[in-house]
N, C-alpha and C positions, 0 to 999 in steps of 0.2 A: 069278031072283027072290030066291034065297038071298043073292047078293052085294048086291043092292039093299037087302035087309033088314039086312045088316051095316052098309052105309053109312048107312042111316037111323038105326040105333041109335047109331053114333058121332056122327052129326050132332046127334041129340037130346042126347047127352052133352056137346056143345060142341066136339067134335073134328071140324073140317071140312077139315083139311089134314094131310098126313103130316109135313111140316116147316114150322114157323111162322117168321115173320120175327124174332120176339123170343122169348127163352127164357121159359118159364113154370114156376113152382114148383107142381107138382101137389100136393105134400104141405103147402104153406103154408095155414094156416087163414085163412078170410076174416075181414076186419076187422069187429068187432062195431059195433053202432050206438053203444054207450056204453062205449068201451074203458076199462079200468082199468089203472093201472101194474102191471106184473108185478114180483114180487120179484126182486132181483138174484140170479142164480145164480152161486155161487162155484165156479169150475173148479179143477182140481187145480193148474194153473199160476199161479193168482192167489191170493196169501196173504190170509187174513182181515184185516180192519182191526184196528189196534192198539186196546187199551182206551183210554178217554178220559184216564186218568191218565198214559199213556205217550205220548200224542200231543203234538206240538210246540205249546207254548202261546205266545200272543202276549206279547211283552215287556211287563212291568208297570213303569211309571215309579215310581221310589223317591220316597216322600214327601219334601217339602222339610223338612230338619231345622229345628226351632225353635231360636231363640236362647235365651240365658239368661233365666229368668223374672224379671220385674220385681217386687220386693217393695214393698208400701206402706210409706211412711215415717211415717205417722200411726198412733197406737196403735189407736184404734177401727176405722179402716179395715183395719189388719192383722188384728185379731181377726175381723172380718167376712170378710176374704179367706181366712183359715184355715178358716172354717166352710163356705164356699160355693164358692170358685173351683175350677174343674176342673184348673188348672195348678199347684196347690199340690204341691210335691215331697213324696212320701210319702203322697199321698191316693189313689194309683192301685190299691192292693191290696185295698181293701174299701170298701163304701158307707157303713159306720158309722164316722164320725169321732169321735175322742175329743179334746175340746178342752181347752186350758189352763184352770186355775181359780186364782182369786186375783187380786191387784192388782199392777201393775208397781211396781218400787221397793221390794219387800218385803225385809226383812233377809236372807232366805234364799230362793233359788230352787232347787227340786228338779227336776232334768232327767233324763229317761231317753230311750232311743233311740226306742222305739215302745211302744204299749200291750201289756200282757199279754193273754192270751185272756180272763181274767175281766174285765179292764178294758173290752174291746170289748163283752162281753156286757152289762155294767152301764152302759156309757157314761160311766165315771168312772175316772180314774187311781188306781192303788194301792187297788184294791177287794179285798174278801174277806180271807182270812187274811194275805195279804202286806201289805195295808194296815194290819192290826192290829199286825203286827210293826214296820212303819215308824213307827207312832204311838209305840210303846215306845222306838224308837231316837231319835226326835225329843225325847221327854220327857227322855231322858238328857242332852241338850244344852240343855234349857230352852226348848223351843219345841213347836209343834203344827203339824199340816198346815194348819189354818185360818189360821195366821200366816204361811204360806209361799206363794210363787207356784209352782204345780206345772204342769209341762208335759212333753209328749213331743215330741221333735224331729219325728218323722213322726206324723201324726194317725191313721194306720191301721197295722195290723200286717202285715209282709210274710209270704208263705208260708214256714212253717217257721222264722220269726224270723230270716231271713237276707236281707240286702240286696245286690242286684247292684251292681257297681262303677259303672255309669253313673248309677244313682240316688244313690249315695253322694256323688258330686261336687256335685250340686245341694243335697243335704241339708247338706253342709258349709257352703255359702254361706248357707243358711237358718239354720244354727246361729249364725253370726256376727251376722246381722241380728237374729235373735230376742233374743240377749243385749244387743245395742245398745238395742233398744226396751224390754226388761224392766228394765234398769238394776239388777240385784240387787247387794246389798252382798257377799254370799257365794254360792257355788254348790256344791250337792251333786249330784254325778254318780252316777246309779244304773245300775250294770251296765257290763260291759266294752265293749259296742258303742259307747255314747256316749263313753266315755273315749278310745277309739281315735280317734274323729272329733274330739273336742275337744282332746286333748293328745298324740295319737299315741304312747301308751305302753300297755303291757298292765296289766291290773288288779293282778297280783301286784307289779309294780314301783311301784305307787302307794301301797302300804301305808304308813301313817304319814307320808305326804308332803303338804305343803301346795303345791298347784300354782297356777301363774299361767296362766289361760286367756285368750288374746288374742281380741278380737272387733273389730268395725268401730269401736267407740267407745272402745277402750282395752283393759283387762284386768281380770279379777276373780279373787280368791282362791278356790280350789276344793279339795275333797277328793272322793275316789271310793270307793264301797263296792259290794259285790256286790248284786244285786237281792234284795229280801226273799224272793221266791220261791226263789231259789238258797239263801239262808241257811236257809230252812225245810227244804230238801232236804238241806243239808249244814251242820248246826249248828256243825261245827268251824271254819267260816270266820267265825263271829261275832266271834272275837277279832281278826281282821284288820280287820273293819269298825269295831270299837271303837277300834283303834289310829289309824284315820283320823278318826273322828268326834270324838274328844276334842281334836283340834287346834282345833276351833271353840270350845272352852272356855277357851283361852288368852286372857289379858287381860280376862276377865270379872270 
């Protein structure tokens, strides 16, 4: 009776044979009705996954390089293009564009490389105390800002006032085209940056020299001076500026 009792107990436990035909995992948990995925267990032999920043990335196709920008040949279209078009060289650094002022064909064109910080704040070239000094300089040669055509080559200011080489190439093309359309009788270059792009010389070498700046329509007589902001910070340089400005008084 005791042996039968043992057999009945194992039979109720599901064990009805000493050795089965197929192996059974006694310690394996039964499958639940709504199984959920188990988190992956990282063993000692399996390294953890790399961070996303270090994982192999899919290759990214390089954007197709754009060709040279096409500049409008008609004056009003050119002015509208400077104000609105996203491909204007020198418009990529800031959303606030500072546009030229005055009419083409003016006796004197005043050209700088890009707006100063005060200019972008006020939306007007040669603003603030630097503009006041420029007014005094122009009166010394018998003219005013209102009688001149004023422009910056780039309509926005680059970070730190420095232009990267790839942008400078397109700005050089824009310089020649802008001069062709503006048709100034004479050209006043403000600052060393625009002088290097227009005549490829340094500002100290331009002191007291009348320069010929070539453009797509010919050439124009030019002189170069330091920016009024620089002259305010370093008054000793005003003498060099006057040595160049007085060249415009010859023949008057």
